[in-house]
mmCIF file of the N, C-alpha and C atoms, coordinates in Angstrom:
data_MODEL
# 
_entry.id   MODEL 
# 
loop_
_atom_site.group_PDB 
_atom_site.id 
_atom_site.type_symbol 
_atom_site.label_atom_id 
_atom_site.label_alt_id 
_atom_site.label_comp_id 
_atom_site.label_asym_id 
_atom_site.label_entity_id 
_atom_site.label_seq_id 
_atom_site.pdbx_PDB_ins_code 
_atom_site.Cartn_x 
_atom_site.Cartn_y 
_atom_site.Cartn_z 
_atom_site.occupancy 
_atom_site.B_iso_or_equiv 
_atom_site.pdbx_formal_charge 
_atom_site.auth_seq_id 
_atom_site.auth_comp_id 
_atom_site.auth_asym_id 
_atom_site.auth_atom_id 
_atom_site.pdbx_PDB_model_num 
ATOM 1   N N  . MET A 1 1  ? 1.067   -0.949 0.293  1.00 0.00 ? 1  MET A N  1 
ATOM 2   C CA . MET A 1 1  ? 0.058   -0.039 0.105  1.00 0.00 ? 1  MET A CA 1 
ATOM 3   C C  . MET A 1 1  ? 0.988   1.279  -0.264 1.00 0.00 ? 1  MET A C  1 
ATOM 4   N N  . GLU A 1 2  ? 1.712   1.461  1.135  1.00 0.00 ? 2  GLU A N  1 
ATOM 5   C CA . GLU A 1 2  ? 2.457   2.631  1.311  1.00 0.00 ? 2  GLU A CA 1 
ATOM 6   C C  . GLU A 1 2  ? 3.565   2.725  -0.164 1.00 0.00 ? 2  GLU A C  1 
ATOM 7   N N  . GLU A 1 3  ? 4.141   1.534  -1.118 1.00 0.00 ? 3  GLU A N  1 
ATOM 8   C CA . GLU A 1 3  ? 4.135   1.678  -2.482 1.00 0.00 ? 3  GLU A CA 1 
ATOM 9   C C  . GLU A 1 3  ? 3.432   2.282  -3.511 1.00 0.00 ? 3  GLU A C  1 
ATOM 10  N N  . ALA A 1 4  ? 2.560   1.636  -3.120 1.00 0.00 ? 4  ALA A N  1 
ATOM 11  C CA . ALA A 1 4  ? 1.605   2.163  -4.007 1.00 0.00 ? 4  ALA A CA 1 
ATOM 12  C C  . ALA A 1 4  ? 1.234   3.766  -3.700 1.00 0.00 ? 4  ALA A C  1 
ATOM 13  N N  . LEU A 1 5  ? 1.222   4.122  -2.913 1.00 0.00 ? 5  LEU A N  1 
ATOM 14  C CA . LEU A 1 5  ? 0.861   5.568  -2.432 1.00 0.00 ? 5  LEU A CA 1 
ATOM 15  C C  . LEU A 1 5  ? 1.920   6.636  -3.037 1.00 0.00 ? 5  LEU A C  1 
ATOM 16  N N  . GLU A 1 6  ? 3.480   6.276  -2.927 1.00 0.00 ? 6  GLU A N  1 
ATOM 17  C CA . GLU A 1 6  ? 4.278   7.048  -3.133 1.00 0.00 ? 6  GLU A CA 1 
ATOM 18  C C  . GLU A 1 6  ? 4.338   6.981  -4.347 1.00 0.00 ? 6  GLU A C  1 
ATOM 19  N N  . SER A 1 7  ? 4.189   5.514  -5.224 1.00 0.00 ? 7  SER A N  1 
ATOM 20  C CA . SER A 1 7  ? 4.264   5.925  -6.600 1.00 0.00 ? 7  SER A CA 1 
ATOM 21  C C  . SER A 1 7  ? 3.042   6.525  -7.532 1.00 0.00 ? 7  SER A C  1 
ATOM 22  N N  . GLY A 1 8  ? 2.493   6.974  -6.933 1.00 0.00 ? 8  GLY A N  1 
ATOM 23  C CA . GLY A 1 8  ? 1.006   7.118  -7.514 1.00 0.00 ? 8  GLY A CA 1 
ATOM 24  C C  . GLY A 1 8  ? -0.041  6.279  -8.584 1.00 0.00 ? 8  GLY A C  1 
ATOM 25  N N  . GLN A 1 9  ? 0.337   5.063  -7.724 1.00 0.00 ? 9  GLN A N  1 
ATOM 26  C CA . GLN A 1 9  ? -0.136  4.027  -8.605 1.00 0.00 ? 9  GLN A CA 1 
ATOM 27  C C  . GLN A 1 9  ? -1.416  3.276  -7.352 1.00 0.00 ? 9  GLN A C  1 
ATOM 28  N N  . LEU A 1 10 ? -1.998  4.182  -6.827 1.00 0.00 ? 10 LEU A N  1 
ATOM 29  C CA . LEU A 1 10 ? -2.570  2.979  -5.560 1.00 0.00 ? 10 LEU A CA 1 
ATOM 30  C C  . LEU A 1 10 ? -4.127  2.723  -6.193 1.00 0.00 ? 10 LEU A C  1 
ATOM 31  N N  . ASP A 1 11 ? -5.062  3.277  -7.502 1.00 0.00 ? 11 ASP A N  1 
ATOM 32  C CA . ASP A 1 11 ? -5.796  2.352  -7.926 1.00 0.00 ? 11 ASP A CA 1 
ATOM 33  C C  . ASP A 1 11 ? -5.440  1.393  -8.687 1.00 0.00 ? 11 ASP A C  1 
ATOM 34  N N  . LYS A 1 12 ? -4.535  0.678  -8.501 1.00 0.00 ? 12 LYS A N  1 
ATOM 35  C CA . LYS A 1 12 ? -3.727  -0.349 -9.327 1.00 0.00 ? 12 LYS A CA 1 
ATOM 36  C C  . LYS A 1 12 ? -3.781  -1.386 -8.092 1.00 0.00 ? 12 LYS A C  1 
ATOM 37  N N  . VAL A 1 13 ? -3.714  -1.222 -6.807 1.00 0.00 ? 13 VAL A N  1 
ATOM 38  C CA . VAL A 1 13 ? -4.262  -1.959 -6.008 1.00 0.00 ? 13 VAL A CA 1 
ATOM 39  C C  . VAL A 1 13 ? -5.627  -2.071 -5.023 1.00 0.00 ? 13 VAL A C  1 
ATOM 40  N N  . LEU A 1 14 ? -6.363  -1.465 -5.545 1.00 0.00 ? 14 LEU A N  1 
ATOM 41  C CA . LEU A 1 14 ? -7.402  -1.100 -4.541 1.00 0.00 ? 14 LEU A CA 1 
ATOM 42  C C  . LEU A 1 14 ? -8.718  -1.887 -5.320 1.00 0.00 ? 14 LEU A C  1 
ATOM 43  N N  . ASP A 1 15 ? -9.054  -2.700 -4.028 1.00 0.00 ? 15 ASP A N  1 
ATOM 44  C CA . ASP A 1 15 ? -10.484 -3.720 -4.361 1.00 0.00 ? 15 ASP A CA 1 
ATOM 45  C C  . ASP A 1 15 ? -11.845 -2.980 -5.338 1.00 0.00 ? 15 ASP A C  1 
ATOM 46  N N  . LYS A 1 16 ? -12.008 -3.622 -6.259 1.00 0.00 ? 16 LYS A N  1 
ATOM 47  C CA . LYS A 1 16 ? -12.599 -3.532 -7.079 1.00 0.00 ? 16 LYS A CA 1 
ATOM 48  C C  . LYS A 1 16 ? -14.198 -3.618 -7.299 1.00 0.00 ? 16 LYS A C  1 
ATOM 49  N N  . SER A 1 17 ? -14.145 -4.135 -5.737 1.00 0.00 ? 17 SER A N  1 
ATOM 50  C CA . SER A 1 17 ? -15.779 -4.554 -5.459 1.00 0.00 ? 17 SER A CA 1 
ATOM 51  C C  . SER A 1 17 ? -16.338 -3.525 -4.153 1.00 0.00 ? 17 SER A C  1 
ATOM 52  N N  . ALA A 1 18 ? -15.489 -2.766 -4.244 1.00 0.00 ? 18 ALA A N  1 
ATOM 53  C CA . ALA A 1 18 ? -15.919 -2.187 -3.234 1.00 0.00 ? 18 ALA A CA 1 
ATOM 54  C C  . ALA A 1 18 ? -16.292 -0.760 -3.846 1.00 0.00 ? 18 ALA A C  1 
ATOM 55  N N  . GLY A 1 19 ? -16.636 -0.783 -5.454 1.00 0.00 ? 19 GLY A N  1 
ATOM 56  C CA . GLY A 1 19 ? -17.330 0.527  -6.319 1.00 0.00 ? 19 GLY A CA 1 
ATOM 57  C C  . GLY A 1 19 ? -16.258 1.183  -6.365 1.00 0.00 ? 19 GLY A C  1 
ATOM 58  N N  . GLU A 1 20 ? -16.545 2.010  -7.262 1.00 0.00 ? 20 GLU A N  1 
ATOM 59  C CA . GLU A 1 20 ? -15.834 4.083  -7.668 1.00 0.00 ? 20 GLU A CA 1 
ATOM 60  C C  . GLU A 1 20 ? -16.206 4.675  -6.672 1.00 0.00 ? 20 GLU A C  1 
ATOM 61  N N  . TRP A 1 21 ? -14.741 4.786  -6.224 1.00 0.00 ? 21 TRP A N  1 
ATOM 62  C CA . TRP A 1 21 ? -14.546 5.624  -5.176 1.00 0.00 ? 21 TRP A CA 1 
ATOM 63  C C  . TRP A 1 21 ? -13.606 6.700  -6.344 1.00 0.00 ? 21 TRP A C  1 
ATOM 64  N N  . PRO A 1 22 ? -13.555 8.376  -5.440 1.00 0.00 ? 22 PRO A N  1 
ATOM 65  C CA . PRO A 1 22 ? -12.729 8.915  -5.957 1.00 0.00 ? 22 PRO A CA 1 
ATOM 66  C C  . PRO A 1 22 ? -11.574 8.666  -5.691 1.00 0.00 ? 22 PRO A C  1 
ATOM 67  N N  . LEU A 1 23 ? -10.073 8.905  -6.753 1.00 0.00 ? 23 LEU A N  1 
ATOM 68  C CA . LEU A 1 23 ? -9.223  8.229  -5.646 1.00 0.00 ? 23 LEU A CA 1 
ATOM 69  C C  . LEU A 1 23 ? -8.797  8.947  -4.303 1.00 0.00 ? 23 LEU A C  1 
ATOM 70  N N  . GLU A 1 24 ? -8.676  10.487 -4.362 1.00 0.00 ? 24 GLU A N  1 
ATOM 71  C CA . GLU A 1 24 ? -8.838  11.446 -3.175 1.00 0.00 ? 24 GLU A CA 1 
ATOM 72  C C  . GLU A 1 24 ? -9.138  10.559 -2.281 1.00 0.00 ? 24 GLU A C  1 
ATOM 73  N N  . GLU A 1 25 ? -10.636 10.548 -2.137 1.00 0.00 ? 25 GLU A N  1 
ATOM 74  C CA . GLU A 1 25 ? -11.331 9.328  -1.393 1.00 0.00 ? 25 GLU A CA 1 
ATOM 75  C C  . GLU A 1 25 ? -10.299 8.712  -0.365 1.00 0.00 ? 25 GLU A C  1 
ATOM 76  N N  . ALA A 1 26 ? -9.914  7.595  -1.396 1.00 0.00 ? 26 ALA A N  1 
ATOM 77  C CA . ALA A 1 26 ? -8.920  6.277  -1.324 1.00 0.00 ? 26 ALA A CA 1 
ATOM 78  C C  . ALA A 1 26 ? -7.985  6.482  -0.699 1.00 0.00 ? 26 ALA A C  1 
ATOM 79  N N  . THR A 1 27 ? -7.415  7.525  -1.186 1.00 0.00 ? 27 THR A N  1 
ATOM 80  C CA . THR A 1 27 ? -5.938  8.174  -0.604 1.00 0.00 ? 27 THR A CA 1 
ATOM 81  C C  . THR A 1 27 ? -6.157  8.495  0.885  1.00 0.00 ? 27 THR A C  1 
ATOM 82  N N  . SER A 1 28 ? -6.941  9.276  0.827  1.00 0.00 ? 28 SER A N  1 
ATOM 83  C CA . SER A 1 28 ? -6.700  9.523  2.392  1.00 0.00 ? 28 SER A CA 1 
ATOM 84  C C  . SER A 1 28 ? -7.321  8.557  3.418  1.00 0.00 ? 28 SER A C  1 
ATOM 85  N N  . VAL A 1 29 ? -8.207  7.740  2.811  1.00 0.00 ? 29 VAL A N  1 
ATOM 86  C CA . VAL A 1 29 ? -8.436  6.173  3.674  1.00 0.00 ? 29 VAL A CA 1 
ATOM 87  C C  . VAL A 1 29 ? -6.682  5.639  4.073  1.00 0.00 ? 29 VAL A C  1 
ATOM 88  N N  . ALA A 1 30 ? -6.613  5.452  2.784  1.00 0.00 ? 30 ALA A N  1 
ATOM 89  C CA . ALA A 1 30 ? -5.055  4.520  2.761  1.00 0.00 ? 30 ALA A CA 1 
ATOM 90  C C  . ALA A 1 30 ? -3.460  5.266  3.640  1.00 0.00 ? 30 ALA A C  1 
ATOM 91  N N  . GLN A 1 31 ? -3.894  6.669  3.590  1.00 0.00 ? 31 GLN A N  1 
ATOM 92  C CA . GLN A 1 31 ? -2.952  7.085  3.883  1.00 0.00 ? 31 GLN A CA 1 
ATOM 93  C C  . GLN A 1 31 ? -3.054  7.055  5.794  1.00 0.00 ? 31 GLN A C  1 
ATOM 94  N N  . LEU A 1 32 ? -4.248  7.043  6.275  1.00 0.00 ? 32 LEU A N  1 
ATOM 95  C CA . LEU A 1 32 ? -4.897  7.150  7.865  1.00 0.00 ? 32 LEU A CA 1 
ATOM 96  C C  . LEU A 1 32 ? -4.366  5.384  8.132  1.00 0.00 ? 32 LEU A C  1 
ATOM 97  N N  . GLY A 1 33 ? -4.931  4.867  6.991  1.00 0.00 ? 33 GLY A N  1 
ATOM 98  C CA . GLY A 1 33 ? -4.820  3.502  7.731  1.00 0.00 ? 33 GLY A CA 1 
ATOM 99  C C  . GLY A 1 33 ? -3.081  3.122  7.905  1.00 0.00 ? 33 GLY A C  1 
ATOM 100 N N  . LEU A 1 34 ? -2.145  3.962  7.086  1.00 0.00 ? 34 LEU A N  1 
ATOM 101 C CA . LEU A 1 34 ? -0.206  3.894  7.532  1.00 0.00 ? 34 LEU A CA 1 
ATOM 102 C C  . LEU A 1 34 ? -0.565  4.446  8.640  1.00 0.00 ? 34 LEU A C  1 
ATOM 103 N N  . LYS A 1 35 ? -1.041  5.920  8.983  1.00 0.00 ? 35 LYS A N  1 
ATOM 104 C CA . LYS A 1 35 ? -0.724  6.212  10.106 1.00 0.00 ? 35 LYS A CA 1 
ATOM 105 C C  . LYS A 1 35 ? -1.277  5.648  11.544 1.00 0.00 ? 35 LYS A C  1 
ATOM 106 N N  . CYS A 1 36 ? -2.275  5.278  10.922 1.00 0.00 ? 36 CYS A N  1 
ATOM 107 C CA . CYS A 1 36 ? -2.585  4.181  12.452 1.00 0.00 ? 36 CYS A CA 1 
ATOM 108 C C  . CYS A 1 36 ? -1.721  2.553  12.590 1.00 0.00 ? 36 CYS A C  1 
ATOM 109 N N  . MET A 1 37 ? -0.876  2.363  11.498 1.00 0.00 ? 37 MET A N  1 
ATOM 110 C CA . MET A 1 37 ? -0.313  1.408  11.475 1.00 0.00 ? 37 MET A CA 1 
ATOM 111 C C  . MET A 1 37 ? 1.401   2.142  11.849 1.00 0.00 ? 37 MET A C  1 
ATOM 112 N N  . GLU A 1 38 ? 1.865   2.937  12.568 1.00 0.00 ? 38 GLU A N  1 
ATOM 113 C CA . GLU A 1 38 ? 2.888   3.497  12.465 1.00 0.00 ? 38 GLU A CA 1 
ATOM 114 C C  . GLU A 1 38 ? 3.383   2.725  14.272 1.00 0.00 ? 38 GLU A C  1 
ATOM 115 N N  . PRO A 1 39 ? 5.106   2.217  13.872 1.00 0.00 ? 39 PRO A N  1 
ATOM 116 C CA . PRO A 1 39 ? 5.321   1.536  15.125 1.00 0.00 ? 39 PRO A CA 1 
ATOM 117 C C  . PRO A 1 39 ? 4.917   2.465  16.807 1.00 0.00 ? 39 PRO A C  1 
ATOM 118 N N  . ARG A 1 40 ? 5.583   4.288  16.535 1.00 0.00 ? 40 ARG A N  1 
ATOM 119 C CA . ARG A 1 40 ? 5.240   4.618  17.861 1.00 0.00 ? 40 ARG A CA 1 
ATOM 120 C C  . ARG A 1 40 ? 4.338   4.820  17.777 1.00 0.00 ? 40 ARG A C  1 
ATOM 121 N N  . ARG A 1 41 ? 3.884   5.160  18.911 1.00 0.00 ? 41 ARG A N  1 
ATOM 122 C CA . ARG A 1 41 ? 2.560   6.028  19.648 1.00 0.00 ? 41 ARG A CA 1 
ATOM 123 C C  . ARG A 1 41 ? 2.328   6.831  19.043 1.00 0.00 ? 41 ARG A C  1 
ATOM 124 N N  . LYS A 1 42 ? 3.425   7.753  19.483 1.00 0.00 ? 42 LYS A N  1 
ATOM 125 C CA . LYS A 1 42 ? 3.099   9.844  19.383 1.00 0.00 ? 42 LYS A CA 1 
ATOM 126 C C  . LYS A 1 42 ? 3.137   9.557  17.533 1.00 0.00 ? 42 LYS A C  1 
ATOM 127 N N  . ASP A 1 43 ? 3.655   8.732  17.151 1.00 0.00 ? 43 ASP A N  1 
ATOM 128 C CA . ASP A 1 43 ? 3.313   9.134  15.545 1.00 0.00 ? 43 ASP A CA 1 
ATOM 129 C C  . ASP A 1 43 ? 1.988   8.748  14.979 1.00 0.00 ? 43 ASP A C  1 
ATOM 130 N N  . ARG A 1 44 ? 1.298   7.791  15.594 1.00 0.00 ? 44 ARG A N  1 
ATOM 131 C CA . ARG A 1 44 ? 0.120   7.376  15.195 1.00 0.00 ? 44 ARG A CA 1 
ATOM 132 C C  . ARG A 1 44 ? -1.063  8.347  15.199 1.00 0.00 ? 44 ARG A C  1 
ATOM 133 N N  . ALA A 1 45 ? -2.416  7.890  14.337 1.00 0.00 ? 45 ALA A N  1 
ATOM 134 C CA . ALA A 1 45 ? -3.133  9.044  13.784 1.00 0.00 ? 45 ALA A CA 1 
ATOM 135 C C  . ALA A 1 45 ? -4.151  9.307  15.378 1.00 0.00 ? 45 ALA A C  1 
ATOM 136 N N  . LYS A 1 46 ? -4.353  10.385 15.207 1.00 0.00 ? 46 LYS A N  1 
ATOM 137 C CA . LYS A 1 46 ? -5.418  10.870 16.535 1.00 0.00 ? 46 LYS A CA 1 
ATOM 138 C C  . LYS A 1 46 ? -6.914  10.901 16.288 1.00 0.00 ? 46 LYS A C  1 
ATOM 139 N N  . LEU A 1 47 ? -7.617  10.290 17.131 1.00 0.00 ? 47 LEU A N  1 
ATOM 140 C CA . LEU A 1 47 ? -9.011  9.792  16.656 1.00 0.00 ? 47 LEU A CA 1 
ATOM 141 C C  . LEU A 1 47 ? -9.527  11.341 16.220 1.00 0.00 ? 47 LEU A C  1 
ATOM 142 N N  . LYS A 1 48 ? -8.985  12.797 17.291 1.00 0.00 ? 48 LYS A N  1 
ATOM 143 C CA . LYS A 1 48 ? -9.776  13.864 16.839 1.00 0.00 ? 48 LYS A CA 1 
ATOM 144 C C  . LYS A 1 48 ? -9.270  14.417 15.654 1.00 0.00 ? 48 LYS A C  1 
ATOM 145 N N  . ASP A 1 49 ? -8.148  14.359 15.177 1.00 0.00 ? 49 ASP A N  1 
ATOM 146 C CA . ASP A 1 49 ? -7.454  15.385 15.022 1.00 0.00 ? 49 ASP A CA 1 
ATOM 147 C C  . ASP A 1 49 ? -7.427  14.533 13.097 1.00 0.00 ? 49 ASP A C  1 
ATOM 148 N N  . ASP A 1 50 ? -7.123  13.208 13.445 1.00 0.00 ? 50 ASP A N  1 
ATOM 149 C CA . ASP A 1 50 ? -6.662  12.741 11.776 1.00 0.00 ? 50 ASP A CA 1 
ATOM 150 C C  . ASP A 1 50 ? -8.100  11.706 11.653 1.00 0.00 ? 50 ASP A C  1 
ATOM 151 N N  . VAL A 1 51 ? -8.342  10.836 12.436 1.00 0.00 ? 51 VAL A N  1 
ATOM 152 C CA . VAL A 1 51 ? -9.578  9.720  12.545 1.00 0.00 ? 51 VAL A CA 1 
ATOM 153 C C  . VAL A 1 51 ? -10.895 10.138 11.806 1.00 0.00 ? 51 VAL A C  1 
ATOM 154 N N  . LEU A 1 52 ? -11.548 11.303 12.542 1.00 0.00 ? 52 LEU A N  1 
ATOM 155 C CA . LEU A 1 52 ? -12.678 11.655 12.129 1.00 0.00 ? 52 LEU A CA 1 
ATOM 156 C C  . LEU A 1 52 ? -12.970 12.402 11.185 1.00 0.00 ? 52 LEU A C  1 
ATOM 157 N N  . PRO A 1 53 ? -12.192 13.123 10.858 1.00 0.00 ? 53 PRO A N  1 
ATOM 158 C CA . PRO A 1 53 ? -12.055 14.132 9.806  1.00 0.00 ? 53 PRO A CA 1 
ATOM 159 C C  . PRO A 1 53 ? -12.431 13.173 8.320  1.00 0.00 ? 53 PRO A C  1 
ATOM 160 N N  . VAL A 1 54 ? -11.341 12.387 8.706  1.00 0.00 ? 54 VAL A N  1 
ATOM 161 C CA . VAL A 1 54 ? -11.203 11.024 6.936  1.00 0.00 ? 54 VAL A CA 1 
ATOM 162 C C  . VAL A 1 54 ? -12.780 10.336 6.800  1.00 0.00 ? 54 VAL A C  1 
ATOM 163 N N  . LEU A 1 55 ? -12.775 9.901  8.272  1.00 0.00 ? 55 LEU A N  1 
ATOM 164 C CA . LEU A 1 55 ? -14.436 9.039  8.223  1.00 0.00 ? 55 LEU A CA 1 
ATOM 165 C C  . LEU A 1 55 ? -15.659 10.036 7.638  1.00 0.00 ? 55 LEU A C  1 
ATOM 166 N N  . GLU A 1 56 ? -15.328 11.052 8.318  1.00 0.00 ? 56 GLU A N  1 
ATOM 167 C CA . GLU A 1 56 ? -16.973 12.315 8.047  1.00 0.00 ? 56 GLU A CA 1 
ATOM 168 C C  . GLU A 1 56 ? -16.875 12.577 6.479  1.00 0.00 ? 56 GLU A C  1 
ATOM 169 N N  . SER A 1 57 ? -15.422 12.604 6.018  1.00 0.00 ? 57 SER A N  1 
ATOM 170 C CA . SER A 1 57 ? -15.443 12.838 4.515  1.00 0.00 ? 57 SER A CA 1 
ATOM 171 C C  . SER A 1 57 ? -16.238 11.829 3.705  1.00 0.00 ? 57 SER A C  1 
ATOM 172 N N  . VAL A 1 58 ? -15.644 10.490 3.907  1.00 0.00 ? 58 VAL A N  1 
ATOM 173 C CA . VAL A 1 58 ? -16.240 9.370  3.643  1.00 0.00 ? 58 VAL A CA 1 
ATOM 174 C C  . VAL A 1 58 ? -17.907 9.288  3.732  1.00 0.00 ? 58 VAL A C  1 
ATOM 175 N N  . GLN A 1 59 ? -17.796 9.565  4.783  1.00 0.00 ? 59 GLN A N  1 
ATOM 176 C CA . GLN A 1 59 ? -19.464 9.123  5.234  1.00 0.00 ? 59 GLN A CA 1 
ATOM 177 C C  . GLN A 1 59 ? -20.308 10.577 4.238  1.00 0.00 ? 59 GLN A C  1 
ATOM 178 N N  . LYS A 1 60 ? -19.595 11.834 4.005  1.00 0.00 ? 60 LYS A N  1 
ATOM 179 C CA . LYS A 1 60 ? -20.038 12.316 3.274  1.00 0.00 ? 60 LYS A CA 1 
ATOM 180 C C  . LYS A 1 60 ? -20.453 11.768 2.065  1.00 0.00 ? 60 LYS A C  1 
ATOM 181 N N  . TYR A 1 61 ? -19.408 12.062 1.091  1.00 0.00 ? 61 TYR A N  1 
ATOM 182 C CA . TYR A 1 61 ? -19.256 11.175 0.117  1.00 0.00 ? 61 TYR A CA 1 
ATOM 183 C C  . TYR A 1 61 ? -20.348 10.534 0.441  1.00 0.00 ? 61 TYR A C  1 
ATOM 184 N N  . SER A 1 62 ? -20.252 9.051  0.779  1.00 0.00 ? 62 SER A N  1 
ATOM 185 C CA . SER A 1 62 ? -21.237 7.962  0.455  1.00 0.00 ? 62 SER A CA 1 
ATOM 186 C C  . SER A 1 62 ? -22.565 8.165  0.676  1.00 0.00 ? 62 SER A C  1 
ATOM 187 N N  . ALA A 1 63 ? -23.302 8.925  1.640  1.00 0.00 ? 63 ALA A N  1 
ATOM 188 C CA . ALA A 1 63 ? -24.579 9.527  1.265  1.00 0.00 ? 63 ALA A CA 1 
ATOM 189 C C  . ALA A 1 63 ? -24.610 10.414 0.374  1.00 0.00 ? 63 ALA A C  1 
ATOM 190 N N  . SER A 1 64 ? -23.608 11.435 -0.363 1.00 0.00 ? 64 SER A N  1 
ATOM 191 C CA . SER A 1 64 ? -24.347 11.960 -1.466 1.00 0.00 ? 64 SER A CA 1 
ATOM 192 C C  . SER A 1 64 ? -24.280 11.479 -2.547 1.00 0.00 ? 64 SER A C  1 
ATOM 193 N N  . LEU A 1 65 ? -23.997 9.805  -2.895 1.00 0.00 ? 65 LEU A N  1 
ATOM 194 C CA . LEU A 1 65 ? -24.055 8.729  -3.509 1.00 0.00 ? 65 LEU A CA 1 
ATOM 195 C C  . LEU A 1 65 ? -25.473 7.876  -3.452 1.00 0.00 ? 65 LEU A C  1 
ATOM 196 N N  . TYR A 1 66 ? -26.282 8.136  -2.151 1.00 0.00 ? 66 TYR A N  1 
ATOM 197 C CA . TYR A 1 66 ? -27.162 7.485  -2.211 1.00 0.00 ? 66 TYR A CA 1 
ATOM 198 C C  . TYR A 1 66 ? -28.263 8.520  -1.627 1.00 0.00 ? 66 TYR A C  1 
ATOM 199 N N  . GLY A 1 67 ? -28.088 9.880  -1.398 1.00 0.00 ? 67 GLY A N  1 
ATOM 200 C CA . GLY A 1 67 ? -28.905 10.703 -1.521 1.00 0.00 ? 67 GLY A CA 1 
ATOM 201 C C  . GLY A 1 67 ? -29.325 10.435 0.260  1.00 0.00 ? 67 GLY A C  1 
ATOM 202 N N  . ARG A 1 68 ? -28.571 10.366 1.422  1.00 0.00 ? 68 ARG A N  1 
ATOM 203 C CA . ARG A 1 68 ? -28.612 10.331 2.715  1.00 0.00 ? 68 ARG A CA 1 
ATOM 204 C C  . ARG A 1 68 ? -28.175 11.276 3.415  1.00 0.00 ? 68 ARG A C  1 
ATOM 205 N N  . GLN A 1 69 ? -28.882 11.884 4.338  1.00 0.00 ? 69 GLN A N  1 
ATOM 206 C CA . GLN A 1 69 ? -28.744 12.884 5.053  1.00 0.00 ? 69 GLN A CA 1 
ATOM 207 C C  . GLN A 1 69 ? -27.442 11.914 6.320  1.00 0.00 ? 69 GLN A C  1 
ATOM 208 N N  . THR A 1 70 ? -26.402 12.402 6.660  1.00 0.00 ? 70 THR A N  1 
ATOM 209 C CA . THR A 1 70 ? -25.784 12.022 7.394  1.00 0.00 ? 70 THR A CA 1 
ATOM 210 C C  . THR A 1 70 ? -25.512 12.761 8.805  1.00 0.00 ? 70 THR A C  1 
ATOM 211 N N  . ASP A 1 71 ? -25.397 11.917 9.490  1.00 0.00 ? 71 ASP A N  1 
ATOM 212 C CA . ASP A 1 71 ? -25.518 13.283 11.222 1.00 0.00 ? 71 ASP A CA 1 
ATOM 213 C C  . ASP A 1 71 ? -24.753 12.167 11.903 1.00 0.00 ? 71 ASP A C  1 
ATOM 214 N N  . SER A 1 72 ? -23.300 13.300 12.327 1.00 0.00 ? 72 SER A N  1 
ATOM 215 C CA . SER A 1 72 ? -22.026 12.718 12.414 1.00 0.00 ? 72 SER A CA 1 
ATOM 216 C C  . SER A 1 72 ? -22.117 12.952 14.031 1.00 0.00 ? 72 SER A C  1 
ATOM 217 N N  . ARG A 1 73 ? -23.290 12.802 14.642 1.00 0.00 ? 73 ARG A N  1 
ATOM 218 C CA . ARG A 1 73 ? -23.451 12.752 16.298 1.00 0.00 ? 73 ARG A CA 1 
ATOM 219 C C  . ARG A 1 73 ? -23.099 11.646 16.846 1.00 0.00 ? 73 ARG A C  1 
ATOM 220 N N  . HIS A 1 74 ? -23.567 10.185 16.140 1.00 0.00 ? 74 HIS A N  1 
ATOM 221 C CA . HIS A 1 74 ? -23.336 9.244  16.292 1.00 0.00 ? 74 HIS A CA 1 
ATOM 222 C C  . HIS A 1 74 ? -21.819 8.797  17.152 1.00 0.00 ? 74 HIS A C  1 
# 
């Protein structure tokens, strides 16, 4: 995944069964995943600052596909 991100070939390793997603959204999720796996705790993604914004963005995009309102208060 990291190599695909660095070489600009993320689209080559994405699971096609996940449907059509903008490369920008997929890149954000992939980068978040890598950040969550950092060996040192201090380098890992922070829930409020890193994880939540990415998940909210994905949720909004998904809702726009299906015409649903999102409620991020959950």
